[in-house]
C-alpha angles and dihedrals in degrees: 000000000000122000134194132173133192126198118203135176119214134175116221142150129226144160123212129230103224135170092222134054112276138151086231090076087073120081111269138151141233139191095233123203111208124189117192120196122197133179139184136178090218131032119239123247089279093054094254139120091211127340110254088220091060091053090050092050093053096044108030102030093047101038110021115105093001139117100248092209088063095041101045129049097221140059100289101227116153088251094054092045091052091053093046091053092047091050093050104044118080114249092001116152103164137026130182119199118193112191096177140351108301096008113099131153126193136196123196128181116232 
């Protein structure tokens, strides 16, 4: 099995839809750190698991410097963002999304 990971930092704003009072329901921003993990039993024709450039396109070009509520069609919690990235990057099996120091969510496919 081959493994690669890519760490990116993006800046994005969001506000959460919550069923309890929270300051997070107001628009605010983070400097997010996203780590994308991919694996494959066989390398592709170019000798790669997944091209790092493709990961960057999906994560940075879609999410960086955006309002995540406008960009994504779900409540943009760190957990939901991790799953969305995992579902959209080829060969991805795990994503960690750190929205601030000490606050990290992860999604991993079974």
